[in-house]
C-alpha positions, 0 to 999 in steps of 0.5 A: 549629177543629182540622180540616185540609184536605189536597189531594193529587194521586192518582198512578196506576201500571200494570203486572203481577203473576205469582202462582204457583198454589201461593201462599206455599207454592209450591215453587221448581220449580213452573211454575204461574204466572198472569199479571195483565198489566193492573194499574192502581192508585192510590196513595191506598189503591187495591186490585187483586185478583190473579186466576188465569188463568181469571179467578177471584180468587186470594185475594190483593190488592195495595194501594198507599197513601201512608204515613209512618214515623218518627213520621209524618215520612217520607212513602212510597208503600207496596205491600202484598200482602194475604191477602183472607180475613183482611185480613192484610198478608203483605209490603210494599215502600215507595219515596219518594212521587215514585217512578216504579217500585215492585215486590216479589218474594216468590218465589211472587209478583212485581209490577212497577208503573210510573207511568201517566197518569190514567184518562180521565174519562167 
C-alpha cells in the first residue's frame, strides 16, 4: 500500500572527455592526453568507461544520475568520476535536472557533455 510508481523522462547527454595518461597524479607539463570524443550517457545512472587512445580501459568511468540533496528536497543531475577498481567516487559536479550542459575539470581529466537526442530505437 505504500508503494509508489514514478515515471521519469530519460535525458541523454553526448560529448567528450580528455584523460591524462598520468591519471590523478599527472604532472602539469604532461602532454599525454587521451581523447574520448563520442561519449553518450543517460541521466538515469548511465555509466561510460574512459578509454586510452588504444581502446583499452583507463580504470576510470563517468556516471550520470539523478540525485537530491538537502534531505531529498533539491533534485540535481550529478556527474561523477569513478575509480573502477574500488568503485570510489573521486569527484563530482552537479547541475539542475533541466541543464543542457554539464562538465568537470580536474586538471588530469576534463569532461564536457551537452544534451542530446535519444538513441534511435532498433
